[in-house]
PAZAPA-4460 file (N, C-alpha, C; in steps of 0.05 Angstrom, whole numbers, plus 32768, in hexadecimal, padded with zeros to 4 digits):
% residues 116
    n_x    n_y    n_z   ca_x   ca_y   ca_z    c_x    c_y    c_z   seq   type   mol
   7C3F   823D   8439   7C35   8253   844F   7C18   8246   8463     1      M     A
   7C1F   8244   8478   7C0F   8236   848B   7BF3   8242   848D     2      S     A
   7BE1   8231   8496   7BC2   823D   8494   7BBD   824A   84AE     3      Q     A
   7BD1   8256   84C2   7BCD   8268   84CE   7BD5   8281   84C4     4      A     A
   7BEB   8280   84B5   7BF2   8296   84A2   7BDC   82A0   848C     5      D     A
   7BD3   828A   847F   7BBA   828D   8470   7BA3   829F   8479     6      L     A
   7B9F   828D   8498   7B8A   82A3   84AA   7B8E   82BA   84AD     7      N     A
   7BA4   82BD   84BA   7BB3   82E2   84BC   7BA4   82EF   849F     8      A     A
   7BB1   82E5   8491   7BA6   82F7   8470   7B88   82FE   8471     9      I     A
   7B79   82E4   8474   7B64   82DE   846B   7B56   82FF   8480    10      F     A
   7B5B   82F7   8499   7B59   8309   84AB   7B54   832B   84A8    11      D     A
   7B70   832E   849F   7B7B   834A   8494   7B67   8352   847F    12      K     A
   7B66   8343   8468   7B5C   834E   8457   7B3B   8355   845E    13      I     A
   7B2C   8341   8469   7B0D   8347   8477   7B0D   8357   8482    14      K     A
   7B1F   8369   8498   7B1E   837B   84A6   7B21   8398   8494    15      E     A
   7B33   8390   847A   7B37   83AF   8470   7B24   83AF   8454    16      S     A
   7B17   839C   844C   7B0C   83A0   8438   7AEB   83A3   8438    17      S     A
   7ADE   83B1   841E   7AC3   83B0   841D   7AB5   8392   8418    18      P     A
   7A97   8399   841F   7A90   8379   8413   7A91   8371   8401    19      E     A
   7A94   8352   83FA   7A97   8347   83E4   7A83   834E   83D0    20      R     A
   7A88   8353   83B4   7A78   8354   8399   7A65   8337   839F    21      D     A
   7A4E   833C   839F   7A3C   8324   83A0   7A45   8315   837D    22      P     A
   7A46   8321   8368   7A4E   8311   8350   7A64   82FC   8352    23      A     A
   7A76   82FD   8369   7A8A   82EA   836A   7A79   82D0   837B    24      W     A
   7A6C   82CD   8389   7A61   82B8   8392   7A64   82A3   837C    25      E     A
   7A5B   82A1   8365   7A51   828E   834D   7A70   8283   8346    26      G     A
   7A86   829A   8348   7A9B   8295   8345   7AAD   8285   835B    27      L     A
   7AA5   828C   8370   7AAC   8277   8389   7AA8   825A   8384    28      E     A
   7A8F   8256   837E   7A83   8241   8382   7A92   822B   8369    29      S     A
   7A92   8238   8354   7AA0   822E   833B   7ABE   8229   833E    30      I     A
   7AD2   8237   8350   7AED   8231   8359   7AEB   821C   836C    31      L     A
   7AD5   821C   8380   7AD6   820F   838E   7AD8   81EB   8389    32      N     A
   7AC1   81ED   836F   7AC2   81D1   835F   7AD6   81C4   8352    33      E     A
   7AE4   81DC   8346   7AFD   81D6   8335   7B18   81C9   834C    34      L     A
   7B16   81D6   8361   7B28   81CD   8372   7B25   81B5   837D    35      Q     A
   7B0E   81A5   837F   7B0F   818E   838D   7B1D   817B   8377    36      R     A
   7B24   8180   8361   7B32   816D   8350   7B47   8164   8358    37      K     A
   7B5A   814F   835B   7B73   814B   8367   7B8A   815A   8353    38      A     A
   7BA1   8157   8357   7BB5   815E   8345   7BB0   8175   8331    39      D     A
   7BA7   8189   8337   7BA4   81A5   8329   7BB3   81B7   832A    40      K     A
   7BBA   81C9   831D   7BCB   81DE   831F   7BB8   81F8   831B    41      K     A
   7BBC   8210   832A   7BA9   822B   8317   7BBC   8244   8318    42      I     A
   7BB7   824D   8304   7BBE   8262   82FB   7BB2   827D   82F7    43      G     A
   7BB2   8290   82FA   7BA5   82AD   82FB   7BB1   82C5   82E5    44      I     A
   7BAA   82CD   82D4   7BAB   82E3   82C5   7BA6   82F8   82CA    45      E     A
   7BB0   830D   82D5   7BA1   832C   82DF   7BB0   8341   82D8    46      F     A
   7BA1   8357   82D5   7BA9   8373   82CE   7BB2   8380   82EB    47      E     A
   7BD1   8394   82E4   7BD8   83A0   82FC   7BE4   83B7   82EE    48      C     A
   7BD5   83CF   82E7   7BDA   83EC   82DD   7BE5   83E2   82C1    49      G     A
   7BFC   83EC   82B8   7BF8   83E0   8298   7C08   83C7   8297    50      D     A
   7C05   83B4   82A5   7C16   839B   82A4   7BFF   838B   82A6    51      C     A
   7C03   836D   8292   7BF8   8355   829D   7C05   834A   82A5    52      C     A
   7C00   8337   82BC   7C0E   8323   82D5   7C03   830D   82D2    53      K     A
   7C10   82F1   82C8   7C0E   82D5   82CB   7C13   82CE   82DD    54      K     A
   7C07   82BF   82EE   7C10   82B1   830C   7C06   8291   8309    55      V     A
   7C16   8282   830B   7C0C   825F   8306   7C20   8251   831B    56      I     A
   7C14   823C   8320   7C1C   8226   832F   7C0F   8220   834D    57      N     A
   7BFA   822F   834B   7BE7   8237   8363   7BDD   821B   8370    58      G     A
   7BD4   8214   8384   7BCC   81FE   8390   7BA6   8200   8398    59      S     A
   7BAB   821B   83A7   7B91   821F   83B2   7B91   823C   83AC    60      E     A
   7B70   8244   83A5   7B67   825F   83A6   7B52   8260   83BA    61      L     A
   7B4E   827C   83C1   7B3D   8282   83D3   7B30   829E   83CC    62      F     A
   7B1B   82A0   83CF   7B0E   82BA   83D0   7B0A   82C5   83E8    63      L     A
   7B0D   82D9   83F1   7B0A   82ED   8406   7B05   830B   8401    64      V     A
   7AEE   830D   8408   7ADE   832D   83FC   7AE3   832E   83DE    65      K     A
   7AF1   8343   83D4   7AF7   834C   83BC   7B13   8340   83B5    66      N     A
   7B21   832A   83C1   7B37   8324   83B6   7B38   8307   83B2    67      F     A
   7B4E   82FE   83A2   7B55   82E5   83A4   7B74   82E3   83AF    68      V     A
   7B73   82C9   83B9   7B8D   82C1   83C3   7B97   82A6   83B6    69      V     A
   7BAD   82A1   83A8   7BB8   828E   839F   7BD3   8283   83A9    70      L     A
   7BCF   826E   83B4   7BEB   8266   83C5   7BF0   8247   83B5    71      V     A
   7C0D   8243   83BA   7C16   8226   83A9   7C0F   8212   83C0    72      P     A
   7C1C   81FB   83B9   7C15   81DE   83CA   7C29   81E7   83E0    73      A     A
   7C29   81DC   83F7   7C41   81E1   8410   7C5D   81D6   83FC    74      R     A
   7C6E   81EC   840A   7C89   81E5   83FF   7C90   81ED   83E3    75      G     A
   7C7D   81F6   83D5   7C80   8200   83B9   7C7B   821D   83B4    76      D     A
   7C7C   822E   839A   7C77   8246   8398   7C70   8244   8381    77      C     A
   7C62   825F   837C   7C54   8271   8368   7C62   8278   834E    78      L     A
   7C5D   826F   8337   7C71   828A   8326   7C5F   8299   831B    79      F     A
   7C6B   82B3   8319   7C5B   82C7   830B   7C6C   82D8   82F5    80      M     A
   7C63   82D9   82DC   7C72   82EE   82C5   7C61   830A   82C3    81      K     A
   7C72   831B   82BB   7C64   8334   82B9   7C65   833C   8299    82      V     A
   7C55   834A   8293   7C54   834B   8275   7C4B   8369   8274    83      F     A
   7C60   837C   825B   7C54   8396   8263   7C5A   839B   823F    84      S     A
   7C4B   83AB   822E   7C50   83AF   8219   7C4F   8393   820A    85      G     A
   7C45   837D   8211   7C46   835D   8203   7C63   8355   8204    86      G     A
   7C6C   835C   821B   7C8A   8353   821E   7C8B   834B   823A    87      K     A
   7CA5   8335   823E   7CA4   832E   825E   7CB6   833E   826B    88      L     A
   7CAE   834E   827C   7CBB   835B   8282   7CCA   8354   82A5    89      V     A
   7CBF   833F   82AC   7CC5   8339   82C6   7CBD   8317   82CF    90      D     A
   7CCD   8309   82DC   7CC4   82F2   82E9   7CCA   82EF   8308    91      K     A
   7CB5   82E5   8316   7CB4   82E5   8338   7CAD   82C4   8340    92      Q     A
   7CB8   82CB   8353   7CAE   82B0   8361   7CA5   82BB   837A    93      L     A
   7C86   82AA   8380   7C77   82B6   8397   7C70   82A3   83AF    94      L     A
   7C6B   82A3   83C4   7C61   828E   83D8   7C43   828F   83D9    95      R     A
   7C39   82A9   83D0   7C20   82AF   83D1   7C16   82CB   83C2    96      A     A
   7C01   82CC   83B8   7BFA   82E3   83A8   7BDC   82E5   83B4    97      I     A
   7BCF   8308   83B1   7BB8   830F   83BE   7BAE   8323   83A7    98      I     A
   7BA3   831E   8394   7B99   832A   837D   7B7B   8336   837E    99      I     A
   7B7A   834E   8381   7B59   835B   8381   7B4B   8348   8368   100      P     A
   7B33   8343   8368   7B27   8335   8358   7B1F   8345   8342   101      A     A
   7B1B   835B   8346   7B17   836A   832A   7B28   836E   8316   102      S     A
   7B40   8364   831D   7B57   8368   830B   7B60   834A   82FC   103      R     A
   7B4E   8338   8301   7B58   8317   82F9   7B46   831C   82D9   104      I     A
   7B53   8314   82CD   7B4D   830C   82AC   7B44   82F6   82A8   105      C     A
   7B56   82E1   82B6   7B51   82BD   82B4   7B58   82B5   82C5   106      A     A
   7B4E   829F   82D2   7B54   828D   82E7   7B53   8270   82D6   107      V     A
   7B6F   8266   82D2   7B77   824F   82C1   7B75   8231   82D0   108      E     A
   7B6D   8223   82CD   7B79   8203   82D7   7B8C   81F4   82CC   109      I     A
   7B9C   81EB   82D4   7BB3   81D9   82CB   7BC3   81EF   82B4   110      N     A
   7BC4   8203   82B7   7BD7   820D   829E   7BEE   8207   829D   111      P     A
   7BFB   8204   8282   7C13   81FE   827A   7C25   8215   826F   112      V     A
   7C36   8218   8281   7C47   8230   8271   7C5A   8226   825B   113      Q     A
   7C5C   8232   824C   7C6D   822F   822C   7C80   8244   822B   114      I     A
   7C98   823F   8229   7CAA   825F   8224   7CBC   8254   820A   115      D     A
   7CBE   8265   81FE   7CCB   8268   81E8   7CE3   8262   81E7   116      P     A
***
């Protein structure tokens, strides 16, 4: 995803959402510090309705208003698993994801996915 594409996404989010919750300011500074380290991958667990979703292989994470945007390294993709009732129900490949910050359960640095 190009920087122009990301800027267009950020602009649309900024235009349509309320002001960011001040509680996210501290999280943003922590995430910025963690992202300065080279060779890291980012994972996020979040809730969506009755499902729990986990997305991994992120390279950059941005906070825009009350949303988190996760993108992979250039030429790569994100991997997402969807769980419902404690069981894996879907797997997806993504180019980017925008998640309402209020839905996030965990932000992980260098998660390792282990499949049985």
